C-alpha positions as CSV (number, residue, x, y, z in Angstrom):
1,M,-15.2,31.0,-7.0
2,T,-16.0,32.3,-10.4
3,E,-17.4,30.1,-13.1
4,E,-14.3,30.6,-15.3
5,R,-12.0,29.4,-12.5
6,F,-14.3,26.5,-11.8
7,L,-14.3,25.4,-15.4
8,A,-10.5,25.9,-15.6
9,N,-10.0,23.6,-12.6
10,I,-12.3,21.0,-14.1
11,D,-10.4,21.2,-17.4
12,K,-7.0,21.0,-15.6
13,N,-8.0,18.0,-13.5
14,R,-10.5,16.3,-15.8
15,T,-8.7,12.9,-15.7
16,W,-8.8,12.8,-11.9
17,F,-12.4,14.0,-11.9
18,W,-13.6,11.2,-14.2
19,S,-11.4,8.6,-12.6
20,A,-12.9,9.5,-9.2
21,V,-16.4,9.3,-10.7
22,E,-15.6,5.9,-12.1
23,L,-14.3,4.8,-8.7
24,L,-17.5,6.1,-7.1
25,G,-19.5,4.1,-9.7
26,L,-17.5,1.0,-8.8
27,S,-18.4,1.4,-5.1
28,F,-22.1,1.8,-6.0
29,Y,-21.9,-1.3,-8.2
30,F,-20.6,-3.3,-5.2
31,V,-23.5,-2.1,-3.1
32,W,-25.9,-3.1,-5.9
33,A,-24.2,-6.4,-6.6
34,N,-24.4,-7.4,-2.9
35,Q,-21.6,-9.8,-2.0
36,Y,-19.7,-9.8,-5.3
37,F,-16.7,-11.7,-4.0
38,E,-18.8,-14.3,-2.0
39,Y,-20.0,-16.4,-5.0
40,P,-18.7,-18.8,-6.3
41,P,-16.3,-20.7,-4.0
42,P,-13.5,-20.8,-3.0
43,K,-14.0,-17.8,-0.6
44,R,-11.1,-15.7,0.4
45,D,-11.5,-13.8,3.6
46,I,-9.4,-10.8,2.3
47,L,-11.8,-10.5,-0.7
48,L,-14.8,-10.6,1.6
49,M,-13.4,-7.7,3.5
50,L,-13.4,-5.6,0.3
51,D,-17.1,-6.2,-0.2
52,N,-18.1,-5.0,3.3
53,S,-19.9,-1.8,3.8
54,E,-17.0,-0.2,5.7
55,S,-14.6,-0.8,2.8
56,L,-17.1,0.6,0.3
57,I,-17.6,3.7,2.5
58,I,-13.9,4.3,2.5
59,V,-13.7,3.8,-1.3
60,A,-16.6,6.2,-1.8
61,G,-15.0,8.7,0.6
62,I,-11.7,8.6,-1.4
63,A,-13.7,9.1,-4.6
64,V,-15.6,12.1,-3.2
65,A,-12.4,13.6,-1.8
66,V,-10.7,13.4,-5.2
67,I,-13.8,14.9,-6.9
68,V,-13.7,17.8,-4.4
69,W,-10.0,18.2,-4.9
70,S,-10.3,18.2,-8.7
71,I,-13.1,20.8,-8.7
72,W,-11.5,23.2,-6.2
73,N,-7.9,22.4,-6.9
74,F,-6.6,23.1,-3.4
75,D,-3.0,22.3,-2.5
76,N,-3.1,22.2,1.3
77,L,-1.0,19.5,2.9
78,H,0.4,18.2,-0.4
79,A,-3.1,17.4,-1.8
80,N,-1.7,17.3,-5.3
81,Q,0.4,14.3,-4.4
82,I,-1.9,12.6,-1.9
83,M,-5.2,12.6,-3.8
84,P,-3.9,10.8,-6.9
85,G,-2.0,8.4,-4.7
86,L,-5.2,7.5,-2.8
87,L,-7.1,7.1,-6.1
88,V,-4.5,4.8,-7.7
89,S,-4.1,2.8,-4.4
90,A,-7.9,2.2,-4.2
91,L,-8.1,1.2,-7.8
92,L,-5.0,-1.1,-7.4
93,V,-6.5,-2.9,-4.4
94,Y,-9.7,-3.7,-6.2
95,T,-7.9,-4.6,-9.4
96,T,-5.8,-7.1,-7.4
97,A,-9.0,-8.5,-5.8
98,F,-10.5,-8.9,-9.3
99,I,-7.4,-10.8,-10.5
100,L,-7.5,-13.1,-7.5
101,R,-11.2,-13.8,-8.0
102,D,-10.5,-14.5,-11.7
103,I,-7.6,-16.9,-10.8
104,D,-10.0,-18.8,-8.5
105,L,-12.7,-19.0,-11.2
106,G,-10.3,-19.7,-14.0
107,N,-11.5,-17.0,-16.4
108,I,-11.1,-13.3,-17.0
109,S,-14.0,-11.1,-16.1
110,L,-15.0,-7.7,-17.6
111,A,-14.4,-6.1,-14.1
112,T,-10.8,-7.1,-14.2
113,I,-10.2,-5.7,-17.7
114,Y,-12.1,-2.5,-16.8
115,S,-10.3,-1.9,-13.5
116,T,-6.9,-2.7,-15.1
117,G,-7.5,0.0,-17.7
118,L,-8.4,2.4,-14.9
119,V,-5.3,1.7,-13.0
120,L,-3.1,2.0,-16.0
121,R,-4.7,5.3,-17.1
122,A,-4.5,6.8,-13.5
123,T,-0.9,5.7,-13.1
124,H,0.1,7.2,-16.5
125,E,-1.6,10.4,-15.5
126,A,0.1,10.4,-12.1
127,L,3.5,10.1,-13.7
128,R,2.8,13.1,-15.9
129,V,2.3,15.6,-13.2
130,P,4.6,18.6,-13.3
131,E,6.1,18.0,-9.8
132,L,7.2,14.6,-10.9
133,R,8.7,15.9,-14.1
134,M,10.6,18.5,-12.2
135,V,12.0,15.8,-9.9
136,K,13.0,13.7,-12.9
137,K,14.8,16.7,-14.4
138,R,16.7,17.2,-11.2
139,I,17.7,13.6,-11.0
140,K,18.8,13.6,-14.6
141,A,20.9,16.8,-14.0
142,I,22.5,15.2,-10.9
143,D,23.1,11.9,-12.9
144,D,24.6,13.8,-15.8
145,K,27.0,15.7,-13.4
146,G,28.0,12.4,-11.9
147,R,28.7,10.8,-15.3
148,G,30.7,13.8,-16.3
149,A,32.8,13.5,-13.1
150,V,33.3,9.7,-13.7
151,S,34.3,10.1,-17.3
152,L,36.7,13.0,-16.3
153,C,38.3,10.7,-13.7
154,Q,38.6,7.9,-16.1
155,T,40.4,10.1,-18.7
156,Q,42.8,11.5,-16.2
157,F,44.2,8.0,-15.2
C-alpha cells in the first residue's frame, strides 16, 4: 500500500480511527483502575462482568479491529457496516454501565459524560455513511411514489 493511499484511508475514516483509539484507551483504563465497578456498593453482577479481563479483551479486540479497518479500508463481508456497529455497540454497553453505576451512587461521573459524548459522536457518524444516505433516498422515493398514488386515488373519488 502506498503512503498516499494509507493517508487517504486515515483521512476518510478518521472519526472511526480516533473513536477506536478512545475505546482502546477505555479498556486500558479499566485494566489500570482494577475493579472499577466493584466499589462502592451496591454491587451489580452484570457490571462486574464488564470489568472482567475477558470482557476487556473483547473490547480491546473490537477497538483493534476497527483501527485496522480504518487504516486499510477493506470491505470484505460488509465490514463498512459491521465495524461501526461493533464500535457503537461496545460504547453503548459501557455507557449504560456507567449510567447504572451513577444511579446507584446518586451522582454523575466524568466517565458517564465522556462515554455519552463518544456514543453520540459515533452514532452521528454512523448515520452519515453514504450507504445509509442511499437507503434513505430510496425509502423517500418509494414514500413519495406512495403519497402520489394515495393523493391521486383521493382526487379521483
